[in-house]
N, C-alpha and C positions, 0 to 999 in steps of 0.2 A: 402515577405509573413511575416502578422503581429507574435509574441510572442503567442499572443492569440488562434489566430487560427492553430498555431501549437501544441500548448497545446492540445488545440481540438480533433484535427486530431490522438495527439497520445494518448488522451483518450479513444476514440470509437477504437483506432485499439488496445489498451490492453483489449476494452469488447468482442470484438470479438474473439480474439487469449485465453478471458476465455472461453466463452462459446462453444465451439470446446466439450468439453465433454457430454454438452448437449446435441447433435447430434443423441449420441451414446445410448442416455437412450432409454429403449426400453418401451413397454404401451403402444404407439403410440401419447407420446407427448413431445413435448418440452420444456422441466423447462430451463429459466431465470435467475429465482431471483438468488442463488445461485451464478450463475456466477457472474454478475451482479455486487452483494453484495461484491464477492471478489475481482473484477477485480477494485471497486471506494479502495475500502480497503488499495489493494497496494499504489495506484495514493495518496489516502492522505497520507499516511505512507512517502512512497519516499518525498514526498514534505517535511512534517513534517518535517523529518531528515535531506532534504537535507538543508531547510531554520536555524535547528541548527548550523548541520554543519558551513554555510557559516557566521554566527556571531559568529561561537568559532571563527571564524580562523581570521577573522576581526577582533576581540577584542585583541586578542592574539599578531596581528601584531600592535596595538592599543599600550598594555600594557605588553609586554615580562615578565616580573617580576612576572605576574600572571598566567601564561600559565599554570600553573601546576594546579590549583584552578577551573580552565574554561577549561579544558579538561575532570576536575574528574566531572563536574555537567555536561556538553556533555553526556556523557555519559551514565550516569544516567542519565539524557533527554534522551535520542537514545534506553537505553536497556525499559525505561517504555512506550515509544509510540510502543518498536515491541510486549510487552506485550498484550494491549491491541491488534496489528495485527492479532496477535495469535490466541486471544480468537472470534475477530470479525471473523477471516475465518473458526473457528471450527461452530461456529455459523451458517456461511454463507452455509457450506458444511450440516449443518445439519438441513438444511430446506427442505433437497432432501433425502428423504428417499432412493428416487429407487435405489441414489449411492451406498450406503450401502446394499440394498435388494443381489446382485450380492455375 
């Protein structure tokens, strides 16, 4: 199985898993917009932080004398990505007001 196909299957699985709360929404409708937005946000953030960690470990292995500076820059970049991710999740959750009406 190719790498792209596995990533696609995993992304679709996450989207379906994140949309399960949407089925519990009353008022005769299923709202997927917030669930799909949250799933895509989590997938993107996980991919970005994984790439940052991979590049940081690779560069630390090549130049161990600057490992502290690389680690500091990696933590700052990961924190910025997580901040944007939390903001996007709040926006995705707020787009469907029926979640908060309970």
